N, C-alpha and C positions, 0 to 999 in steps of 0.2 A: 397406767395400763401394764407397764413392765412388771411391777410388783404383783399385780393380779395374775399375770401369765406365769410368773415364777411359782406362785401359790397353786395354780392349776396343775402345773407339772408335779409339784411336791405332793398334792393331794392324790393325784392319780397314781403316782409311784407308791405311795403309802398303801393305797387300796389294793394295788396289784401285788405288792410285797406281802400283805397280810389279808387276803380275801376272807379269812375266817372271821374277821371283825364284823362282816355283814350278817353272820349267824350267831353273834355273841349278844347276850342281853344288853339292851341299849342303855342301861344304867351303869354299865362297866366303864371305868375311867378311860380305857383305851378307845372305846367306841365314842365317848364324848370328845376325846382329843381329836379323833379322825373327823368327826362331824364339824368341829370348830375349824379344822384345817380347810374343809370344803366351804363352810358357810361364811365364817368370819375372815378366813384367809383369802379365798378366791371370790366368792359371790359378792360379799360386802365391799371388798376392795375395788372390784370392777364397777359395781353399781355406784359407789360414792365417787369414784373417779369420773364416771360418765356424767353424774349430776354436776360436778364442778365444771365440766366442759360444756355440757349441753343445756343445762338450765338457763344460763344467760341467753343462749340462742333461742330456746323455746319461749322465753319471756321477753325477748327484745330488750335486754338490759346488759349490764356488766356485773361480774362477780364483785361482791362487796369488798372482800379482803383476800387477795392472792397470798399474802403472807400467812394469814390464818390457815389457808389450805395447805401450805407447806409445813406448818407446825403440826397440823393434823396428820399429814403423811408421815412425818418423823415419828410421832408418838405411835401411830398404827404399825409402822414398819418395825419398830423396836419391840413393841409389847406383844403383838399377836404370836410370834414364834415362842416367846417365853410362856405365854398362856397355854399353847398346845403342849409344850414340854411339861409344864406343871400339871396339866390334866393327865397326861400319860403316866407320870410318876406319882400322881395324886399328892402333890406338894401344895397344900392349901395356903400357907403363908405366901409362897411365891406366886400362886395363882391370884390371890387377892391383890398383891402389889401390881402385877402385870395388868389385871383387870381394871385397876384404878386408872392406869395410864390410858387404856382403851376408852374408858368412860370419858376421861378428860378430852381425848381426841374427838370423840363423837359429839361432845358438847360444843367444841370449837366448830365442827362441821354444821351442827344444828344452828348455831348463832349466825354463821356465815350464810347458810342457805335461807333461813327465815328473813334475815335483813335484805338479802338480794330479792326475795319475792315481794316483800313489802315495798321496796323501792321501785319495783317494776309496775306496781299498781294493778297487776293482773289478778283476777279472782275466778278464772274459768276452771274447768274440771282438771286441766293439766296442773295449774298452780295449786289447786287444793290437794291433788294427789301427792305433789312434792311436799306440801306442808304436813299432811297427815303421815306420809311415809317417814319423814324426818322425826316427827314426834313419836311414832311407834318404835323407831330405832333407838331413840333416847330411852324410852321405857324398857325396851328389851335389854340393853346393856346394864341399865340401873338395876333391873330385876335380877339379872345374872349375878351382879356384884353382891346384891342382898342375899342371894342363895349361898354364895361362898361365905359371906359373913356369918350366916346362920350355921353352916357346917363347922365353922371355926369356933364360934362362941356360944352355940346352942341358944340363940335368942328366943326361939319359940319352938316347942315340940310339935313336929308334924312329919308326915311321910314326904320325903323329898321327891319321889317319882311324879306325883301329880303336879307339883310345882315346876319340875323340870319340863314336863310336857307343855304347861302353860307358857313357860319362858320360850320354848322352841316355837310355839305358834305365834307369839308376839312378834318374833323376827320373821319367820317364814311367810306367814300370812299378813301380818301387820306392815312390815317394811316392803318385802318384795312384791307381794300380790298387789298392794295398794299402788306401788310405783308402776307396775306393769299396766294396771287398769287406767292410768292416766297418761303417762309419757308415751306409751305405745301409739296413742292417737295424735301425737305430734310427729313421731318418727316415721310411721308407716306412710302417711301422705307425703312426707318429704322424700322418701326413697322410692315411692311408686308414682309420683306426680299425680296423686289423687287428692281427695278431700274427705272430710267428715261430714256427710250430708245431714245427719241428725245428731245433735249433742245430747238430746234427752236420754237415750239409752246408756250413753257413757256415764252421765251423772247418776242415773238410777242404779246402774251396776256398781259404781264406786260407793255410793251411800248405803246400799244394801249390804255390801261387804263390811263397811264400817260398823253398821248396826250388829251384824253377826259377830264381828271381832270383839266388840264391847261386851257381849255376853259370853262368848266362847272362852276367853281367858279365865275369868273367875269360875266358870263352870268346870273347866279342866282342873283348875287349882284345887277346887273343893270336891272334885270327883263326883259331879252330878251328871250321870250319864244321859238322861233324857234331855236335860237342858243343853248339854254339849251338842247333842244331835240336832235339836231344834235350831240353835244358833248356827250350827254348821250348814243347815239347810238354807239359812239366809245368805250365807257366803256363796253357796252353790247358785242360788237365784241371782246374786250379783254377777257371778261369772257368766251366767246365761245371757244376761243383758249386755255384758261386755262383749261376749261372743257375737251377739246380734249386731252390735255397733261395729265390731271389727269386720264382719262380713259385709256390711253396708259400705264401709270405707274401702275395702278391697274392690268392691264392685265399681267404684268411681275411678279406678287407676287408669292412667294413660299407658303405663308400661304393663302390657297384658301378661308378660311372662313373669312368673314368680321365681326369683333366683333361690339358690339353696339356703341362703341366710334367712329369707322371709319364710320359706317352707319350714325351716327349723323353728322359727318363732311360732308359727301356727301349731306345729306338733307340740311345742312346749306348753302353749296355752291349753290345748286339748288335754295334755298330760296333767296339768294342774287341776283342770276340771274333773278328770277321772280320779285324781288323788283326793279331791275334796269329797267326792261321793264315797270313796273307800274309807276316808276318815270318819264319815257319819256311821258307816257300817261298823267300824272298829270300836266306836264309843257307845254304840247302842247297847243298853244293859243286857239284852237277851243274847247278844253275840258271844260265841264261845272264844273268840280271838282274845289274845292278851299280850303280855310282855315276853313270854317265853318264845324263843325261836322255833320255827317250824309252823307250817300252815300259814293262814292269813294272820299276820302278826304286825306289831309296830315296826319291825325291821323291814318287812315288805312295803309297808306304807312309807317308810323313810326313803327307801330306794326309789319308789315311784315319784315321790315329791322332788327329791334332789336330782336324780338322774333322768327321770322321765318328764319332769316339768321344768324346773329351774335351769338345768344344764342346757337343753336345746333352746329355750327361750333366750337365755343370756348369751350363749355362744352364737346363736343365729344373729342376734342384734350386733354382737361384736364384729361379725363379718361385714356389717354395713357401717357401723360407727367408726371403727378403727381406720379403714381407708379414707373415710370422709374427713376425720380430724387430722390424719396425717397429711392428706392433700392440702387442707386449709393451712397447715403450718409450713409445709415444704414448698408448695407451689402457688398458694393463694396470692402472696405478694408479687408473684412474677406474671400474673395474668395481664395480658395486654402488652407486656414488654418482650416476651419470647414465647415460643410454642411450649405448651405444658400438656402432660398426659392427663386423660380423664381419671377420676378417682377409681373407677372400676378397673382400670388397667394396672393398678398397683398390686392387686392380688392375683393369685394363681387359681383359676377356676377349678382345675382338677383337684388340687389340694383342698380347696374349700369343700367340694362335693364328697371326696373320699373321707376327709376328716369328720365332717358332720354325719355322713352316712354311717361310718363305722361306730361312732358314738351312739347313734340311734339303734344300730343293730345290737350293740352290747346290752341294751336294756332287757331284752327277752331272756337270755341266759342268766343274767343277774337276778331277775325276778324269780325264775324257775329255781335257781340254786338256793336263793334265800327261802323260798317257800318249802322246798324239799329238803333243805339242810344238806345239800349235795356239793361237796368241794369241787368236783369236776366241772360242773356248770359254772361255778363261781370263777374258777381259773379261766375258763373259756371267755366268760363275760369281761373279766378284768383285762385279759389279753386284747380283746377287741377294743375295749375302752382305751387302753394304753396306746394301741396303734392309731386309733382315730385322733387321740389327743396329740400324739407326736406330729401327725400330718397337719392338724389344726394349728399347732404352735409354729410349725415351719412356715405355714402361710402367713401367720401374724408377723413373724420376724421378717419375712420378705417385704411386707408392707411397711413395717417400722424402719427398715433400713433406709427408706427414702428420707427420713429425718436427718440422717447423717451423710448419706451419699445420694443426693437428688439425681434423678435421671437427666443426663445432659440433653439439651434441646435437639430435636431431630432436624438436621439441615433441610431446608426446602429443596425440592427437586428442581434443577434448572429447567426452565421452559424450553421446549424444543423449538428451533427456528421454524418460521412458517414455510410451508412447502411452496416452491415456485409455481 
């Protein structure tokens, strides 16, 4: 989690330092570098770390190889910064070398995760979402490395832009969306004391999205507009079923109040749904939108996906997961031997609310600035994003400090003597 938080800070600082990247054509090396800082640096690091920690809990088993997880961490931590640097300076040999280490780490992660799932014996929707998300991640990084190899050695003559879009959707929809459509239905009941009353819409949503993804990636790669739109509709239909299942799950909760973390998760899922609809509009053959900045473009779509969908969904769940995992490590072994604080007491509720709130508020000026190609709106949006991220990170660090400085037990108040 610490590495993911560092990447979050770095990605936000880079965006605030150079907001013009949001209105630069998305094929530009600097935009690709910034995108990988966000996606591979922050989102993937957090998601993979959460899988290592939570998949054994969700599947009632143990991680197959903790050593393999540490090797993956080392490869990922060393290679991703080099990849971002190589993208920015368009150093293809260096990019290929760093990408090879990232692929090696992802293969270690995939083997570890898949063996863990097989050993658990579980084959429910949550287990399948982990299996499928892992396979999509392997395909994403392998395809990315193949794109670099093609740019280096010109293995096949083709326009790189459609291939880049297909690669992006393999990761964004294949890995992250698949993961959210399954694991969410294990985490939300855990944090709300609720239940999933009907698993059928969860399964339908997951498999509809998989059907859409299987067709969307080749349709984007070969630039077949109508096919891309049709398969995109299948993904939207899958999200509708997942949304129905999520609403049913929230209806069973015993904790009636939705805290800011869960509210952010809901906003993120809605944002991903809106982004999917926007994506269909973007690829529709008669739509005038395109790659050039200004108006409804790929840049606006990217901001909506990353900052309107994935960011609130992942940051919201981090506000639930990080205190839980920290409490388990710092105080779990002490339960029954001394007083321990509840997991909810590890965080600062005001920092949580302001951090996630400012991040959400930043989305509107960022979308307006990207649409209008207006630097003033972009500066306002990145400023709000940076402030929200600073408060969010401060809260996360307050939680993580319990790993190193656990809160001393509160002495019990002496009982007052009985009145005569």
